[in-house]
Structure formats: C-alpha cells, structure tokens
C-alpha positions, 0 to 999 in steps of 0.5 A: 613611293620611291618616285615621291621621294620616300626612302623609309617605310614604317611597318607595324607588323613583322615584315616577311623576308620577301617584302624586305627583299622587295624594299631593298630592290627599290633602294629603300629601308624599313622601320619595323615597329615591334608589335607588342601591347604597349598600351597595357601596363607592363608591370607584371612578369608575363606582360614583360616576357611577352614584350621581350619575346615580341622583340626577339621574334621581330629582330630574329625575323629581320636580322641583318637584312640590308633593308632594315633601317631600325626597330622601334622598340616602343612608341608613345607609351600612353601617359597613364601607363608611364604614371602607373609604372613610373618614368624610371621603371619604364626607361629601364624596361625600354633599355632591357628591350634594346638589350634583348634586340642587341643579343639577337642582332648586335648591329641593329639600330633601335629607337623609341619615341615618346610624347613631347610633353615634359612630364611624360618624357622618358629620357634616354640614358644611353651614352658613349659608354654603351656604344652598342646602344643607339637611341633616336628620339624620332619626333625630335630628330628626323634621319633619312637613310642617306644621312646614315651612309 
C-alpha cells in the first residue's frame, strides 16, 4: 500500500499493538474507527455507557502509539437517529465521547464525520477555547500525515 502512495490506513476494529508496530515500521499511520453501535439510538443510559466504554477501550489499547493518526469517535450516524435524538443532543454526546478519549490520552486526535446534507449536519462546536479538542470533518477536509508534521 505504501508503494501505491497510501500513508494512512483506516481500520474498523481496535488494532493490536503488533499491527500498529508493523504500520509504524512502514512509515504509515492508522485512523482507528472506534467500534460501537452508532446505528442504534443512544438515548438510553446503557447504550451511552456502551459507547463511552468502547471509546475508552479503543484509546487505551492504542494510547500514545506513534502509528495512530486519529480516532474516529463516530462516523455518519444515521439520519433517523439524528432526527430521533436531536442534532444538539447528538453533538453533545459526540463532545462527551471526545472528552472520554482525551481523559485516556490527552494528546490524541479525534474526528467525527457526518452526512453532508444540511439537515443532517452536526456542527462541531470545538473552538480555540477548547484547545484540547480537535475535530476534522473528514469528508470536507482531507489531511495526510505529511500535513500534520
């Protein structure tokens, strides 16, 4: 993959350390998509705790490894879930998941991507006053590892 010009791999499960080591040896990075049930409504306490625990577990397993580019906290939460939960409540919960990740690894980069249709957009509210949080709208902004050096 490196020979084809790829420099970041996206994985949908928590990668083992040996895999991260192998990626690092090849001078590549990994975008870890945190596995939790994003397709289900997260308006109940147990489902929210399941998501928090998934984020804690993923970040702890990969914490501070040089091959980790970022953690995708949530990805394209279905429109019906956003309608049911409400955009503000969904955005607040994503903020909460970012803070869960930051408690485990304060230097980690977190991202969320969503549908580009206006009525489904969750606006990121992280500002310079919250310098510990970083959000990339991955469908709007394409970043390579070289851009982050």
